Wavefront OBJ file of the C-alpha trace (Angstrom):
o trace
v 215.019 10.834 192.353
v 214.984 8.890 189.091
v 216.861 9.338 185.866
v 215.118 9.283 182.515
v 216.822 9.035 179.185
v 214.532 10.492 176.440
v 214.372 9.061 172.896
v 216.962 11.596 171.812
v 219.494 10.281 174.267
v 219.211 13.254 176.668
v 219.013 12.542 180.428
v 216.692 14.137 182.897
v 216.560 13.974 186.695
v 212.938 13.215 187.595
v 211.635 14.431 191.007
v 208.359 15.062 192.755
v 207.423 18.720 193.294
v 204.630 20.716 194.837
v 203.157 24.036 193.839
v 202.430 26.672 196.413
v 198.605 25.999 196.077
v 199.158 22.351 196.874
v 199.196 20.675 193.463
v 201.759 17.992 192.952
v 203.826 17.671 189.784
v 206.693 15.749 188.284
v 209.719 17.918 187.683
v 212.106 17.077 184.877
v 215.531 18.682 185.340
v 218.182 18.419 182.593
v 221.205 16.568 183.756
v 224.344 18.672 183.954
v 226.458 18.578 180.852
v 223.776 17.213 178.400
v 222.421 20.339 176.773
v 222.881 23.570 178.707
v 220.077 25.245 176.656
v 217.341 22.932 177.976
v 215.256 24.181 180.879
v 213.452 22.347 183.653
v 209.929 21.200 182.778
v 206.934 20.136 184.878
v 203.761 18.044 184.477
v 200.845 18.066 186.925
v 199.819 14.871 188.669
v 196.240 14.131 189.727
v 197.241 13.205 193.324
v 196.063 15.307 196.248
v 198.463 14.157 198.977
v 202.267 13.706 199.161
v 202.114 9.930 199.705
v 199.708 9.413 196.831
v 201.869 11.548 194.450
v 205.020 9.713 195.512
v 203.372 6.355 194.925
v 201.970 7.427 191.533
v 205.525 8.559 190.409
v 207.080 5.350 191.789
v 204.675 3.161 189.706
v 205.392 4.971 186.445
v 207.505 3.125 183.894
v 209.694 4.750 181.289
v 207.000 4.982 178.619
v 204.688 6.833 181.071
v 207.419 9.197 182.092
v 208.243 9.967 178.499
v 204.499 10.702 177.851
v 204.530 13.120 180.886
v 207.758 14.743 179.503
v 206.234 15.211 176.057
v 203.216 16.972 177.641
v 205.132 19.027 180.099
v 205.596 22.740 180.196
v 208.577 24.798 181.176
v 208.857 25.046 184.949
v 208.857 28.803 184.804
v 205.277 28.973 183.291
l 1 2 3 4 5 6 7 8 9 10 11 12 13 14 15 16 17 18 19 20 21 22 23 24 25 26 27 28 29 30 31 32 33 34 35 36 37 38 39 40 41 42 43 44 45 46 47 48 49 50 51 52 53 54 55 56 57 58 59 60 61 62 63 64 65 66 67 68 69 70 71 72 73 74 75 76 77
């Protein structure tokens, strides 16, 4: 798990997830106590295997994670 602070100063836990049909995504979970109204968000990765997705996420820097966060959708969608 990684922690990402966005440009507004809010922190997110960043973890790798997998959809039931096999797609991998980055899951952004609001850190407890920051803003209780925020909801978890997700962004799909292009990886087709667990190791590939994990390596892709590990290589991402803060700027890349912020780009994914800005293009993410609520996890419930």
